MDAnalysis code that builds the backbone (N, CA, C; Angstrom):
import MDAnalysis as mda
import numpy as np

u = mda.Universe.empty(387, n_residues=129, atom_resindex=np.repeat(np.arange(129), 3), trajectory=True)
u.add_TopologyAttr("name", ["N", "CA", "C"] * 129)
u.add_TopologyAttr("resid", np.arange(1, 130))
u.add_TopologyAttr("resname", ["MET", "GLU", "LYS", "ARG", "ARG", "VAL", "LEU", "ASP", "LEU", "TRP", "ARG", "MET", "MET", "PHE", "LEU", "SER", "GLU", "ARG", "TRP", "ILE", "GLN", "VAL", "SER", "GLU", "LYS", "ILE", "LEU", "ASP", "GLN", "ILE", "LYS", "ARG", "LEU", "GLU", "GLU", "ALA", "LYS", "GLU", "ARG", "ASP", "ARG", "LEU", "GLU", "LEU", "VAL", "ARG", "SER", "LEU", "ARG", "PHE", "MET", "LEU", "SER", "ALA", "LEU", "GLN", "ARG", "SER", "LEU", "LEU", "GLY", "TRP", "MET", "GLN", "TRP", "VAL", "ASN", "ASN", "PRO", "ASP", "ILE", "MET", "THR", "ARG", "PHE", "SER", "GLN", "GLU", "ASP", "LEU", "GLU", "THR", "MET", "ASN", "LYS", "LYS", "LEU", "SER", "GLU", "PHE", "THR", "ARG", "SER", "PHE", "LEU", "GLU", "TYR", "ASP", "LEU", "GLU", "ALA", "THR", "ARG", "LEU", "GLY", "ALA", "GLN", "ARG", "GLY", "LEU", "LYS", "ALA", "ILE", "LYS", "LYS", "VAL", "LYS", "LYS", "LYS", "LYS", "GLU", "GLU", "ARG", "ALA", "GLU", "ALA", "PHE", "TYR", "VAL"])
u.atoms.positions = np.array([
    [-11.364, 23.947, 24.649],
    [-11.877, 23.099, 24.028],
    [-11.600, 23.356, 22.132],
    [-12.269, 24.412, 22.327],
    [-12.205, 25.238, 20.842],
    [-10.857, 25.656, 20.069],
    [-10.143, 25.738, 20.955],
    [-8.565, 26.234, 20.911],
    [-8.087, 24.728, 20.546],
    [-7.926, 23.605, 20.898],
    [-7.667, 22.481, 20.816],
    [-8.110, 21.982, 19.203],
    [-9.456, 22.055, 19.056],
    [-10.182, 21.643, 17.879],
    [-9.540, 22.492, 16.694],
    [-9.015, 23.868, 16.836],
    [-8.521, 24.990, 15.919],
    [-6.875, 24.297, 15.281],
    [-6.242, 23.778, 16.546],
    [-5.243, 23.417, 16.290],
    [-4.870, 22.200, 15.957],
    [-6.102, 21.229, 16.067],
    [-6.310, 19.908, 15.403],
    [-6.600, 19.900, 13.621],
    [-7.243, 20.718, 13.437],
    [-7.288, 21.289, 12.137],
    [-6.312, 21.779, 11.584],
    [-5.458, 22.686, 12.116],
    [-4.401, 23.124, 11.831],
    [-3.160, 22.051, 11.337],
    [-3.242, 21.356, 12.260],
    [-2.495, 20.142, 12.288],
    [-2.857, 19.339, 11.112],
    [-4.112, 19.086, 10.645],
    [-4.316, 18.102, 9.598],
    [-4.124, 19.119, 8.519],
    [-4.263, 20.136, 8.243],
    [-4.024, 20.775, 7.202],
    [-2.294, 21.038, 6.766],
    [-1.525, 21.044, 7.688],
    [-0.223, 20.979, 7.634],
    [0.352, 19.414, 6.941],
    [-0.302, 18.810, 7.991],
    [0.314, 17.190, 7.214],
    [-0.312, 16.909, 5.903],
    [-1.574, 17.468, 5.513],
    [-2.181, 17.101, 4.135],
    [-0.983, 17.955, 3.033],
    [-0.698, 19.027, 3.539],
    [0.387, 19.775, 2.724],
    [1.447, 18.987, 2.468],
    [1.773, 18.357, 3.493],
    [3.255, 17.745, 3.485],
    [3.091, 16.382, 2.779],
    [1.735, 15.769, 3.176],
    [1.599, 14.455, 2.465],
    [1.436, 14.821, 0.836],
    [1.040, 15.752, 0.336],
    [0.827, 16.163, -1.019],
    [2.411, 16.539, -1.699],
    [3.048, 17.178, -0.926],
    [4.558, 17.414, -1.342],
    [5.393, 16.228, -1.877],
    [5.353, 15.199, -0.585],
    [6.175, 14.031, -0.757],
    [5.423, 12.883, -2.010],
    [3.980, 13.076, -2.099],
    [3.333, 12.598, -3.077],
    [3.684, 12.594, -4.385],
    [3.921, 14.059, -4.574],
    [4.212, 14.838, -5.951],
    [5.833, 14.418, -6.189],
    [6.749, 14.136, -5.417],
    [8.040, 13.491, -5.459],
    [8.165, 12.045, -5.674],
    [7.319, 11.203, -4.879],
    [7.026, 9.852, -5.400],
    [6.648, 10.017, -6.673],
    [5.663, 11.041, -7.157],
    [5.217, 10.520, -8.713],
    [6.006, 10.890, -9.651],
    [6.961, 11.768, -9.079],
    [8.268, 12.178, -10.128],
    [9.175, 11.066, -10.111],
    [9.376, 10.256, -9.283],
    [10.189, 9.323, -9.133],
    [9.824, 8.139, -10.164],
    [8.336, 7.871, -9.703],
    [7.460, 6.754, -10.529],
    [7.945, 7.045, -12.190],
    [7.475, 8.471, -12.481],
    [7.671, 8.605, -14.029],
    [9.331, 8.662, -14.375],
    [10.199, 8.879, -13.452],
    [11.611, 8.400, -13.996],
    [11.602, 7.282, -14.166],
    [11.400, 6.391, -13.389],
    [11.435, 5.050, -13.288],
    [10.979, 4.311, -14.877],
    [9.733, 4.913, -15.206],
    [8.949, 4.417, -16.282],
    [9.817, 4.763, -17.336],
    [10.507, 6.006, -17.399],
    [11.404, 6.522, -18.747],
    [12.495, 5.736, -18.766],
    [13.060, 5.074, -17.680],
    [14.383, 4.282, -17.877],
    [14.516, 3.564, -18.835],
    [15.714, 3.189, -19.722],
    [16.006, 2.752, -20.734],
    [16.779, 1.381, -20.316],
    [16.539, 0.065, -21.028],
    [17.230, -0.894, -20.997],
    [17.423, -0.880, -19.496],
    [16.469, -1.568, -18.686],
    [16.769, -1.816, -17.345],
    [16.966, -3.252, -17.252],
    [17.479, -3.810, -16.168],
    [18.308, -5.023, -15.940],
    [17.215, -5.722, -14.698],
    [17.265, -6.930, -14.782],
    [16.142, -7.386, -13.933],
    [16.163, -6.993, -12.503],
    [17.341, -6.816, -11.793],
    [17.396, -6.207, -10.696],
    [16.834, -4.687, -10.651],
    [17.107, -3.990, -11.779],
    [16.637, -2.729, -11.743],
    [15.073, -2.833, -11.815],
    [14.457, -3.924, -12.278],
    [12.864, -3.807, -12.546],
    [12.427, -4.493, -11.429],
    [13.056, -5.299, -10.573],
    [12.690, -5.533, -8.917],
    [13.000, -4.578, -8.193],
    [14.022, -3.715, -8.090],
    [13.805, -2.758, -7.250],
    [12.644, -1.604, -7.865],
    [12.404, -1.178, -8.981],
    [11.242, -0.584, -9.703],
    [9.947, -0.791, -9.077],
    [9.949, -2.579, -9.217],
    [8.566, -2.988, -8.720],
    [8.418, -2.753, -7.074],
    [9.381, -2.725, -6.351],
    [9.516, -2.435, -4.819],
    [9.017, -1.350, -4.342],
    [9.474, -0.322, -5.188],
    [9.197, 1.100, -4.992],
    [7.775, 1.343, -5.284],
    [7.318, 0.935, -6.376],
    [6.037, 1.192, -6.575],
    [4.856, 0.338, -5.695],
    [5.160, -0.702, -4.893],
    [4.306, -1.381, -3.979],
    [4.563, -0.667, -2.879],
    [5.935, 0.110, -2.622],
    [5.764, 0.796, -1.348],
    [5.156, 2.137, -1.405],
    [4.955, 2.702, -2.446],
    [4.134, 3.896, -2.865],
    [2.818, 3.440, -2.618],
    [2.416, 2.373, -3.005],
    [0.762, 2.034, -3.052],
    [0.510, 1.809, -1.720],
    [1.605, 1.182, -0.848],
    [1.266, 0.993, 0.780],
    [1.189, 2.189, 1.284],
    [1.847, 3.196, 1.335],
    [2.013, 4.451, 1.670],
    [0.724, 4.841, 1.441],
    [0.020, 5.046, 0.347],
    [-1.280, 5.557, -0.018],
    [-2.118, 4.799, 0.602],
    [-1.937, 3.476, 0.848],
    [-3.426, 2.827, 1.366],
    [-3.603, 3.538, 2.827],
    [-2.128, 3.425, 3.449],
    [-2.067, 3.687, 4.809],
    [-2.975, 4.901, 5.331],
    [-2.424, 5.720, 4.498],
    [-2.902, 7.076, 4.223],
    [-4.514, 7.262, 4.157],
    [-4.947, 6.660, 3.442],
    [-6.338, 6.029, 3.206],
    [-6.939, 5.573, 4.294],
    [-6.499, 4.966, 4.729],
    [-7.215, 4.154, 6.298],
    [-6.956, 5.375, 7.122],
    [-6.184, 5.806, 7.385],
    [-6.151, 6.771, 8.452],
    [-7.052, 7.780, 8.220],
    [-7.604, 8.384, 6.712],
    [-8.668, 9.270, 6.312],
    [-9.963, 8.333, 7.123],
    [-10.043, 7.253, 6.448],
    [-11.730, 6.765, 6.704],
    [-11.988, 6.461, 8.042],
    [-10.740, 6.201, 8.766],
    [-10.957, 5.875, 10.281],
    [-11.199, 6.926, 11.179],
    [-11.164, 7.995, 10.364],
    [-11.359, 9.656, 11.422],
    [-12.296, 10.265, 10.998],
    [-13.461, 10.349, 11.805],
    [-14.718, 10.781, 11.425],
    [-14.435, 12.373, 11.296],
    [-13.183, 13.139, 12.179],
    [-13.196, 14.717, 11.831],
    [-13.182, 14.838, 10.114],
    [-12.203, 13.809, 9.838],
    [-11.587, 14.141, 8.345],
    [-12.743, 13.856, 7.219],
    [-13.696, 12.214, 7.760],
    [-14.594, 12.091, 6.572],
    [-15.999, 13.114, 6.561],
    [-16.045, 13.797, 7.492],
    [-17.083, 14.586, 7.842],
    [-17.077, 15.715, 6.752],
    [-15.939, 16.250, 6.381],
    [-15.947, 17.287, 5.640],
    [-15.864, 17.093, 4.317],
    [-16.367, 15.765, 3.939],
    [-16.539, 15.390, 2.295],
    [-18.143, 15.314, 2.198],
    [-18.763, 15.778, 1.271],
    [-20.105, 15.773, 0.830],
    [-20.481, 14.006, 0.475],
    [-21.619, 13.947, 0.271],
    [-22.184, 12.590, -0.004],
    [-21.664, 12.285, -1.645],
    [-21.460, 13.464, -2.438],
    [-21.071, 13.265, -3.768],
    [-19.306, 12.990, -3.812],
    [-19.286, 13.581, -2.864],
    [-17.658, 13.579, -2.569],
    [-17.117, 11.775, -2.436],
    [-17.893, 11.172, -1.508],
    [-17.765, 10.108, -1.013],
    [-18.022, 9.028, -2.088],
    [-19.220, 9.386, -2.865],
    [-19.341, 8.445, -3.720],
    [-18.491, 8.604, -5.202],
    [-17.963, 9.458, -5.232],
    [-16.491, 9.821, -6.325],
    [-15.508, 8.980, -6.001],
    [-15.061, 8.998, -4.581],
    [-14.386, 8.313, -4.212],
    [-14.212, 6.840, -4.219],
    [-15.397, 6.231, -3.797],
    [-15.583, 5.060, -3.545],
    [-15.746, 4.580, -4.765],
    [-16.275, 5.416, -5.878],
    [-16.070, 4.632, -7.213],
    [-15.085, 4.365, -7.800],
    [-14.003, 5.463, -7.682],
    [-12.663, 5.270, -8.243],
    [-12.102, 4.288, -7.464],
    [-11.927, 4.069, -6.169],
    [-11.166, 3.131, -5.255],
    [-11.797, 1.990, -5.951],
    [-13.235, 1.621, -6.045],
    [-13.757, 0.493, -6.523],
    [-13.009, 0.239, -7.649],
    [-12.902, 0.766, -8.974],
    [-12.505, 0.420, -10.154],
    [-11.101, -0.129, -10.094],
    [-9.962, 1.099, -9.191],
    [-8.815, 0.738, -9.097],
    [-8.582, -0.620, -8.416],
    [-9.361, -0.742, -7.511],
    [-9.372, -2.059, -6.391],
    [-9.405, -3.158, -7.352],
    [-10.561, -3.230, -7.945],
    [-10.853, -4.468, -8.876],
    [-9.912, -4.706, -10.182],
    [-9.395, -3.568, -10.746],
    [-8.309, -3.976, -11.606],
    [-7.494, -4.057, -11.142],
    [-6.403, -3.639, -9.936],
    [-5.624, -4.060, -9.235],
    [-5.500, -5.916, -8.572],
    [-6.600, -5.970, -8.391],
    [-7.114, -7.514, -7.761],
    [-6.909, -8.670, -9.191],
    [-7.682, -7.761, -10.296],
    [-7.279, -8.614, -11.475],
    [-6.026, -9.009, -11.812],
    [-5.166, -7.652, -11.579],
    [-4.023, -8.022, -12.296],
    [-3.254, -9.122, -11.319],
    [-3.398, -8.783, -9.959],
    [-2.686, -9.586, -8.863],
    [-3.050, -11.191, -9.151],
    [-4.529, -11.427, -9.726],
    [-4.576, -13.027, -9.829],
    [-3.860, -12.987, -11.255],
    [-3.737, -12.290, -12.086],
    [-3.085, -12.575, -13.335],
    [-1.669, -12.875, -13.068],
    [-0.923, -11.983, -12.420],
    [0.432, -12.326, -11.863],
    [0.582, -13.893, -10.848],
    [-0.461, -13.888, -10.023],
    [-0.095, -15.111, -9.138],
    [-0.084, -16.089, -10.259],
    [-0.994, -16.671, -11.183],
    [-1.092, -17.459, -12.233],
    [0.229, -17.779, -12.775],
    [0.696, -16.678, -13.191],
    [1.932, -16.635, -14.074],
    [2.927, -17.018, -13.154],
    [2.960, -16.631, -11.867],
    [3.804, -17.143, -10.732],
    [3.787, -18.934, -10.840],
    [2.483, -19.290, -10.474],
    [1.877, -20.934, -10.557],
    [2.626, -21.274, -11.829],
    [2.272, -20.937, -12.809],
    [2.796, -21.304, -14.360],
    [4.533, -21.382, -14.025],
    [5.111, -20.692, -13.692],
    [6.353, -20.561, -13.514],
    [7.041, -21.468, -12.387],
    [6.100, -22.338, -11.826],
    [6.813, -23.216, -10.772],
    [6.288, -22.765, -9.184],
    [5.880, -21.665, -8.883],
    [5.951, -21.005, -7.711],
    [4.753, -21.643, -7.032],
    [4.850, -21.963, -5.620],
    [3.515, -23.131, -5.041],
    [3.730, -22.103, -3.599],
    [2.414, -22.232, -3.032],
    [2.419, -21.803, -1.724],
    [3.500, -22.307, -1.057],
    [4.019, -21.772, 0.206],
    [4.768, -22.021, 1.097],
    [4.196, -22.912, 2.197],
    [4.408, -24.026, 2.471],
    [3.389, -25.069, 3.134],
    [4.539, -25.026, 4.756],
    [3.825, -25.187, 5.706],
    [4.794, -25.167, 6.753],
    [4.927, -26.740, 6.921],
    [6.695, -27.010, 7.250],
    [6.801, -28.395, 7.263],
    [6.451, -28.829, 9.283],
    [6.016, -29.883, 9.073],
    [5.572, -30.051, 10.372],
    [6.555, -31.245, 10.434],
    [7.325, -31.176, 11.856],
    [8.282, -32.321, 12.176],
    [7.471, -33.280, 12.999],
    [7.804, -34.350, 12.902],
    [7.551, -35.422, 13.752],
    [7.882, -35.219, 14.837],
    [7.039, -35.780, 15.882],
    [7.410, -35.569, 17.365],
    [9.096, -36.310, 17.638],
    [9.368, -37.384, 17.030],
    [10.470, -37.922, 17.307],
    [11.347, -37.424, 16.761],
    [11.163, -36.541, 15.652],
    [12.392, -35.960, 15.174],
    [12.852, -34.519, 15.668],
    [11.595, -34.257, 16.731],
    [12.173, -32.938, 17.333],
    [13.191, -32.812, 18.486],
    [14.191, -32.341, 18.446],
    [15.285, -32.011, 19.504],
    [14.275, -31.937, 21.036],
    [14.996, -32.682, 22.085],
    [13.788, -32.683, 23.106],
    [14.645, -31.322, 23.924],
    [14.161, -31.006, 24.836],
    [14.285, -29.417, 25.334],
    [15.568, -30.072, 26.490],
    [16.839, -29.401, 26.791],
    [17.521, -29.775, 27.804],
    [17.856, -28.670, 28.587],
    [17.565, -28.818, 29.929],
    [17.362, -27.824, 31.206],
    [18.565, -28.127, 32.059],
    [19.030, -27.199, 32.126],
    [20.221, -27.015, 33.144],
    [19.856, -26.841, 34.862],
])
């Protein structure tokens, strides 16, 4: 049992190191995207997609951590309070911007997509052989 726990800890350390390496590469790419000059609309959309994918990757990693008691027990009360404070500030800021962008979309004519309900008589009848 102890041997398995040591292997699990080693695996978590290896994965953490790999996560850090990939995250540093992502940060470098974000910096390059920020520094790019005279981007057209397609390049801006591509940049937005990259940013959101990076954010999604990070959020999934956070969810894996907070759902794993073996990982979370390694952090002190102070560590957890700091994480909670920073994530709370980030989340509030992100959601405020989300509302701003959604309102802008609404001003530009975007509406929620509604499901189109077909009338019963308009539906094609099933044909069985």
